[in-house]
N, C-alpha and C positions, 0 to 999 in steps of 0.2 A: 686439395684440401689439406690445409695445417691442421693437424691434431695434436701437439705436443700439449703438456700440458704444465702451467706454470710450476714454479718450486713452491714448495710448502715444508710445515714441518711433519716427520714422519709420524704414522700413523698406526695403531696398534691392529692388526687383522682381526676382522670378526671371524668368532668362532662358527661351523656350521651347527645348525640346531642339535645334532646329538651330542658335541663334543662335550659335554659335561658330564655325558655318562660313559665316557670313554675314560679307562685307565689314564693318567696325565703321565706323558713322557718328560720328567723333569729327573735327571740323572745328579747323583750331589754336586759334581765337579759344577754344572750348569746354575744350579740355584745358588751353590757359594757366591758366583761372582754379581747376581740383582739382589739380594735381600740383603737388609741389611745388620751391623753389626751384634744387633739385640736380638734380631729373628737366627743370626747363627749361632749364637749360645744356646737360644734356648732347643732349637732342630737341632742342631749335631749333638749339642747336650744329651737330649733326650732322646738321641738315637745310640750314642754311646751308652747312656746308661741302661737302657732295654738291651743293650749286647751281654753287660756284665750281668745285667738278670738272666737272660737265658743262658748263660755260661752256668751260673747259679742253680737254676732248675735242673739245668742238663746232668749237670754234676749230682744233684739230689735223686734224679730218675735214674743214673747209672750206682750211685750207692744202694738204693732202698732198692734197687732190683722193679721197676713201675716198667716192666718189657712183658708182655705174653701173659697179665694178670688174667687167671680163668673165672668166669663169671657162667650162672645157670641162668639160660634164658629160654623160657616155656620148653623144659625138660632136655634143653640139647646147650652141650657148653661151650661157649663162644672166647675168643681170647681178645684183651683191648692193651695197650700200650699208650702211657700216659707222657706225652712228650710237650709240655708247656710251652718253651722256646720256637718250637715249629709257627704255633698260631703268631705269637709276637712278629715274628719274621712276614708272616700271610699280611695281618693287618698294613704293614708298612710296603707292601709289596702293591696292596690294592688302593692303598689312597695314595703314593707318591709315584711311584714306577717298581719296575721289576729288581732294580739293582739293587733299590734301600732295603729289601729283604730277602734278594738272597745271597749279597756279602753276609749279613746276620748270620743267614741261616747255614750256609759254607761254612764260615769261620766256626761257629759253635758245633757244629757237626765235627770239623776237622777237630779241633781240642777234644771232643768226649772220645773219637775215636783212638786218638793217639792215649789218652788217659786212659780207655780200657785196655789197652797193651796191643792195640792193632799196627802191624806193620807200617811204616810211614805212606809205601808205594800204596798199598792199599787204601791207606786212610784218606789218600787224596783223591781217590775214584771213588770210595764210600761216601764223601762229603759232597758227593753232587747230587746225590738222591734226592735231596730236601728241598735245594732248589729247582728241581727239576719237575717236582709238586709244584711249587709253587708257582712257576714259568705255565705250566696248564690253565690254572686257574685264571692269571692274569690274561693269557693268549684268548682265553674264552670269552674275557669283558671286553677286549678290545677286538675281536670278531663279529660279535653281537651285543654292540652297546645295551646296559639294560642298567637301571638304576641302583647305584651301588649302596643308597638309603633301604635298600629291602622295603619299601613300603609297598610294592604294589605283590599281588600271588606271582604275576609270569617273573618277578626279579627274585623273588623266593625259589621257584621252582628252578629257575635258572643258575642260579647260587648253590644248590643242593645237587643238581647234574654236575657242574663243575667241581665239586668239592669231590664227588664219589671218583670221578675221571683221574683227578690230581693225587687224590689220597691213593690208587693202585700205581700209579709213577712213581711217587716218591715210596711205595713197598718195595723197590726194585733195591732200595739198599739191603732188604733183607735176606737176599739171597749171596749178596758180600759177606753178610755178617755173619751169617751160617757158614761160611765158605771158611773164614778167617778163623774162625774159633772150632774147626773140625767138628762140628756138630751133625749125627747122621740125618741123611734126608728126611728121615721121617719126622724128626723134630724140629722142622722148618716151620710146618703149620701153625703153630701154637705163634712163632716171631711174625712169620707174615703176615697171616690174619690182625695179632696185636695191634701190627706197623698200619695198616690200609684203616681196618676198624677205628681204630683211633684217630687216626688223623680226622676222619670223615666225623666221627660224632663229635669228637672236641670243637671243631669247626662249625659244625651245626650248632651247639649248645653255646659254645662261648665267643666264636669270631664274628658269627652274622650279626648277635646282640648288640657287640660293639660297636661293629661297623654300622649298623642301624642308628645306633646312639649318637656314635659322632662322627659321621657323614656330613651332618648341616654345617658343623662349627669347621671341619675340614673343606669344604667344598665354599664356604667364603673366603677362608684364606688364600684358596687354589686359585678364586676367581683375580684376586690382585694381579695375578702372573699369568693371565688366559694365552699371554704371546709366546709363552714356550711349552705349549702344550703343541701335542701333533699335531701337524699340517695336514695330516692324510685323515681326515675326518671323512670321507667318503668312505663304504664301504669297500673291504679290500680282498680282494677274492683270493689271492694266496692265502691270507687268514683264513678263510671260512672252510678252504680246502684243507689246510694242515689241521683245523678243529676236527672236523671230519673223519679225518686219518686219524688222530689222537683218539679223540671218543672211540670208533671201532677198534681199535689196537689196545684200548684199556680195556674193552668189553673182553675181547679175547684170551686178553692175558690173563683177567681175572676168573674166567670160566677154567682156562686149562690150570692155572695153579691151583685150583680150588679144586677141583677134579682131580688135578695128580697128587698132589698132598693129600687129600679125601683116600685116594686108593692106595697109597703106599701104608698110611697108617690100616687101611681094614685088611691088607695084605699080612701084613707083621702078624694082625691076631689072627690070622688063620695056619700060623704056625705055630700056635698053642694045642694043637688036638682037638679043633673043633668038630661036633658030627657031620660025616659027608653030606649031609643034609644042607644043613647052615652051613658047610665051604660052598655048596654047589650055589646056593641062591644067594651067597655074597657076591659070586664072581659071575653071576648070571645080570646081577645090580650093577655090579662094575664095568662089563660091558655094555650095557644096555647107557647107563650115562655117557659111555664116550663115544657112543652112536648119537646121542642126544646129544653132544656139544660139538660134532660135527657139521650136525642140522643146523644146529644153533648160531656156528660160524657160518656158515652161509647164509641163514638169514642178515645175519650181522651184514657182509659184505655185502649182498643185495641190498638192503636199507640206507645203507653208507652210497652205491652208486645210485640209488635212486634219489636220493636227498640232494645229490651232485648235480645229476640231472636237473633235477626240479630247482636247485639253486641256481646253476646257469640258464635257466627259461627265466626265473623269475628276474635275473639281474639284467639280461635282455630286454625283457620289457619296461624294464625300469629305466634304462639305457634309452629307449626310444621315445618313455615318456619326458626324459630329463633333455632329450637333444630337442623336440619336438616344443617344449617348454621355453630351451634357450631362443631358438629361433623365433620365436614369438614374441619373446621378452627382446630380442636383438631390433626386430619390425617394431615394436611397441617404441622402442629407444629412438629407434629413427625418425618415428613421426611427432614424437615432441621434439628432435632436433630441427626436422626438416619442414618447408613450407610445400603444403600439399599442392599448389599448382606447379610451381618452377622446379623443386629438387633441389632448390638453394637453402641454407642455412635459413632459418627465421632470425627474427629479431633479437631474440631471449639467446640462442646459441650464437649468433655473431656478436653480441656483446660480451660474450664470454672470450672469444676468437680476439678480439679489439683487446679486451683488458692482457691477454696473453700476450700478444704481438708488440703492444706499446711496454711493458715489462722486459721483455726481453732485447728491445731495442734500448730502454734506459740501461740494463745490464749491460751488453753486449757494445755498444757504441756505433752499431749497426742501423742505418737508415733503413727505417720503411713507410712507404706511401701508403695513403690512404685515396683513393677515387670515390668520390659520391657523385651518382647520377641520378638524371630525373627525366621522364620520357612528357616530351614538351605537349601542351595542350592535350593531356591525356582525357580530360573533363569532357571535350570536345569529342574527343573519339568515340567516347562511351554513350554520348547526348546521341550521336549522330547516327552511328553505326550498331549500338548495342553493346552492353556488358560481354556476351561472348565473343565478340571481334576483341574489344579492350582485354580479355583474359588471351585469344591469340598473340597480340602486341605484347602483354608483358612476355608470354613464352617467350617470342622472338629474341628479345632483350636477354633472356635467362639463356638462351644457346649462344648468342654471340659471345656473352661473356664466359660460358665454359670452355667456348673455342679457342679463349685469348690466355687462359689462365695455366699458369706451370702447375704443378703436384704439392709445391709450398703455399700456393695462393689460395685464397680462400673466397666465394664469391656468396656475397647474403642479400636477402631479399629484405630491406630494412622498413619499409611500409608499401601502403597501395602500389604506388609505382618509382617508388624511390630502391634505388641499389647502393650496395655497398662493394669495392673489389679493394681486398688487402694485401697487399704486396709487401711481403718480409725480403731483406734483404735488397732492396731495390732505393736507387737516387731520384730525386724527385725531380731528373729530367728524363731518366727510362721512365718513370710514371706520367710525366707530361705526352712524351711519345707515345705511348698505351693508348692514352686516353684519346688522343688525337686520332687514333687509328680506330679506335670502337666508333668514334663519330664517323667519321669517314663511312666506315663499312656498314654503322646502321643508315645513314642518309642514301644509300646508293641501293639497298635492300627496299623496293616495293613490295608490300602487303594485298598479294590476290586474295581478295574475300568477295562474294556476289557476282563477278564477273566486272569487280571494279581494284583499281590500284590506290593503295592507301598508303600514301608519304607518311613514315612516323621519325622523327629527331629527336636526340637526346640531347640534353645539356650536360656538363659535366663539370665539377669542383676538384682538385688535387691537393691534397696537404701531404708533408712529410714530416716526421717526427723531429724533435729537437729536445735539446736536454732542458730547454726552458718549461718546456711543458708541465703541467702540474700531476696531471693524471689523462686517461685514455679520454676524459671528455671534451678536454680541451683541444684533442686532435681532431675529436669528431667535430668538434662545433668550428675549428679551422675550413675544413671540408667544406662543410654545410656554408659556412659565408663563402666563399670560392661559389659554390653553386649557385648562391642568392645571386651573385654579380655577373653570373654566366646568363642566367633569365633576363635579368634588368637590363643587359645590352644586349638582346634581340634575340636569347636561347641557339641552340643548334651551336655550341662552341665551349670550348676549353678555358678553363680560367685557373690558374694558380696563385694557391694561396698567400696572402700576403707575410 
């Protein structure tokens, strides 16, 4: 059966239901090629302005020493670092894609590291810390699509979780910063805690609200370029696994550094002549903390493995449902296209094939042939033997057509007892020969029914395409007129169209 589709204008692919929830994959160089000149000036001009703003705010944070600011909270001293440049980069990444914010975060951090006197080799490595934290957040939205407008409690909780994990990975730069500035290990806690806590709190208090307010406008603009979004809108298994691994690693790194840095400060204080009972209690508390950490680490790993197994089970069940739905849809599509009695294409689908073949013949100049055939005296068969016998006659004709069709031919049940046979790349002479062969074989096959033999004949009209035809309806009309002449001439014969 011929299934080639007619040529038509390109159509933009439709997005999956959750496509709008995922951060788009619109790299700057791809977007540059499709947006208008005015949009280029606004978008890339805004990006350059935000880069300069990030550099200015970053320099201000270095000059005024916004790093590791001590704050009293519930009788405990915590440290926070203010770094507005990272917040700007994160907004770009969540709205347009990782590259938009990662480039900005890397360039800003690199310039500030060099300005602060860091060796260029270490500065190149140090500048990757913030893009790493941004990448974790973008990955979280890619793996588990959530509304970036943060209009639901589920999306808000998801944003808070990703902000925490992203802040832990971004704070890896604190280790490089401390090492390059030759600071003692005991002084790492304010720098490291200030880095991740600053990222986390600023993200919740500033980025979240700005993203919630600006996303509706951004999404309307992005919807104009939906074809550029990632085509991988189905759940990606490796992204889920990677996210689980990153969350687990982030939790373990956070626990290890917090306990290790806190222990180093405590042991430093024990060297200042504290009473033995206090020193002993501090050591016991430190050892207990480390025991708790390793139990905590095992629980994290167990939960990660359990979540992974649960995800595999959920994905397997979903895949089974999708496969069943796909099979059902394919079956329903067949029911819509096929005739229920014969299994041939029905009239609606047949008209589509006729249009395709007529267009192809006009473009290529290759002739195609249409055979229209009708069962002779079919009403008499129904009246004398019943409709069940009539159905068997129709099935016999359909089987005969299928026996003589090539892979590129199409057999159609066009009406009650009327059939079409579409023969691409066939001459009129070849079509006449096939029609005569069909007539002879049908006349030579008696139908056995209720101990009786019923002789059934068919009449056939044959028409070939030509350049003077206006449309496929003219092609069908010529075959129909030839069939009419065959019936008028006595039936059980083949007639060529004029």
